[in-house]
Structure formats: structure tokens, C-alpha cells
N, C-alpha and C positions, 0 to 999 in steps of 0.2 A: 503494498500499499504506500502511497506518496507519505511523505513526512507532511507538508504543508495544504489546509485544507485550502483549496483555491474558491474566491467568489466566482457567482455566475457569471459575471462580466468579464472577469477572465478567462472561464471556460469557453463561453462566446469569442472570443478573443483569440484565443490557440485555434478553436475550431476557423474563424475564417482565414487566417493565417495559412492555415493546413490545406485548406481549399482552392486558398491563393499561390501555394507554391505548386497545386496537383494540376492546377489551371495553365502555370507556365508551361505543362509537360503536356497538354491537352488529356489529363485525367479527370475523374470525378471521384471521387468515393461513393460506397453504393449505401445507402440510406441506413443499412443493418450498420455496417461499420461505423458511421457516424454515432450510432443509438451506442453502440460497445465503445469505442474511442469517448463519448459523455461518459460513461459507467464507470473508465477510468482514470478520466478528469476527477469525476466525483471522489474518486477513495472508494469504489465499489469492486474493483477486480484489481487483481495485480497484474503486472507486465504478462508474467506466465500464463495464468487464465484469460489474456486476452491472445496468448499466443496459438494457445492450448483452442482456445475457440475459433480462432481465424483459420489455422490447421482442419480443424474437425469442420469447420464450414467447406472449405474452398477446394480440399484438398478431393473430397467426395463427391464436388460438384464436378471437378474435372477429372475425377477416376487416378491422381497419384497418389493413390494412398501407402505411405511408406517413401515417399520418395524426397520430403523436407529436410 
């Protein structure tokens, strides 16, 4: 979990910065990933939990089980 509790304004700023960085690369985060990222920033998920959730969702979708 994160040490410092972020305010809603800080979380929104971080998410806007991430969206802007992705836009430069012509990418866009999925609604699911935005939700998981917000839970992480709120301290509800650890980085390991985010990694596991991401692998579970996207490895199954792409058939890349065990390849990460």
C-alpha cells in the first residue's frame, strides 16, 4: 500500500497526466485499467495486486497464459 493518502484532486491530476502521456503515444487506457489504477492510488490495492489483476485479465484475453 502507498504511504501517503492522496486527495481526490491529486488522484485526478495523476490520472490526467497518465492519460496525456498515453495520448502522446496514441494510446488510451481501458475503463477497467483506469478503475484499477484509481483503486491503487486510493491505497486499496498494492502494486503486486495490480500486476496480478492485469495479468489475469489480459493474459486470458490474449491467450498468453504463463508468458509474462
